C-alpha positions in Angstrom: 26.3 79.8 -65.9 24.2 81.6 -68.4 21.9 83.3 -65.9 18.7 82.6 -67.8 16.7 82.7 -64.6 17.7 86.3 -63.7 17.3 87.8 -67.2 13.8 89.4 -67.8 12.0 88.0 -70.7 12.3 90.2 -73.8 8.7 89.9 -74.7 7.5 91.1 -71.4 9.8 94.1 -71.6 8.4 94.9 -75.1 4.8 94.6 -73.9 5.6 97.1 -71.1 7.1 99.5 -73.6 4.1 99.2 -76.0 1.8 99.8 -73.1 3.8 102.8 -72.0 3.8 104.2 -75.6 0.0 103.7 -75.8 -0.5 105.6 -72.5 1.8 108.4 -73.6 -0.1 108.7 -76.9 -3.5 108.9 -75.0 -2.0 111.5 -72.6 -0.6 113.6 -75.4 -4.0 113.5 -77.3 -5.9 114.5 -74.1 -3.4 117.3 -73.4 -3.7 118.5 -77.0 -7.5 118.5 -76.8 -7.3 120.4 -73.4 -4.9 123.1 -74.6 -6.2 123.4 -78.1 -7.0 127.0 -79.2 -10.6 127.5 -80.1 -10.2 128.4 -83.7 -13.9 128.5 -84.5 -15.6 131.3 -86.3 -17.0 132.7 -83.1 -13.6 133.3 -81.5 -12.5 135.1 -84.7 -15.6 137.3 -84.6 -15.0 138.2 -80.9 -11.3 138.9 -81.6 -12.3 141.3 -84.5 -14.9 143.0 -82.3 -12.4 143.5 -79.6 -9.9 145.0 -82.0 -12.6 147.3 -83.4 -13.6 148.6 -80.0 -9.9 149.2 -79.2 -9.4 151.0 -82.5 -12.5 153.2 -81.8 -11.3 154.2 -78.4 -7.7 154.9 -79.4 -8.7 156.6 -82.6 -11.1 158.9 -80.8 -8.6 159.9 -78.2 -5.6 160.3 -80.5 -7.6 162.0 -83.2 -9.2 164.4 -80.7 -5.8 165.1 -79.1 -4.1 165.7 -82.4 -6.8 168.1 -83.7 -6.9 169.9 -80.3 -3.1 170.3 -80.4 -3.3 171.7 -84.0 -6.0 174.2 -83.0 -3.8 175.3 -80.1 -0.8 175.8 -82.3 -2.8 177.7 -85.0 -5.0 179.8 -82.8 -2.8 180.0 -79.7 -5.4 178.9 -77.1 -3.0 176.5 -75.4 -4.4 173.9 -73.4 -8.1 174.6 -74.0 -8.2 173.5 -77.6 -6.4 170.3 -76.7 -8.6 169.6 -73.7 -11.8 170.4 -75.5 -11.1 168.3 -78.6 -9.7 165.4 -76.5 -13.0 165.4 -74.5 -15.0 165.5 -77.7 -12.9 162.6 -79.1 -13.5 160.5 -76.0 -17.3 161.2 -76.2 -17.4 160.2 -79.8 -15.3 157.1 -79.1 -17.7 156.0 -76.3 -20.7 156.7 -78.5 -19.3 154.5 -81.2 -18.4 151.7 -78.7 -22.0 151.8 -77.3 -23.4 151.7 -80.8 -21.1 148.7 -81.7 -22.1 146.8 -78.5 -25.8 147.4 -78.9 -26.0 146.0 -82.5 -27.0 142.3 -82.5 -24.3 139.9 -83.5 -24.8 137.3 -86.2 
């Protein structure tokens, strides 16, 4: 007894594997398209704009705080120089952020 009646045909198994591979390829392509990072020039411009706004905010606060601390150390007006210059740095940072956001983008 060779059992030919119970063995699946090799060609039908190969066609199922081919069909499965095709479906997997289509699914992988659809997933890659769905999860692809938008690498267009618009996303780069938005990323740069966000970094610029963050740098303005941090720079104003850190710069104002540093200058205020130096004034306090030199003149001896502890916490008032720090607070005044920190407040001034925050105002300048927000003014710059408003100016950045009000300019039209290309």
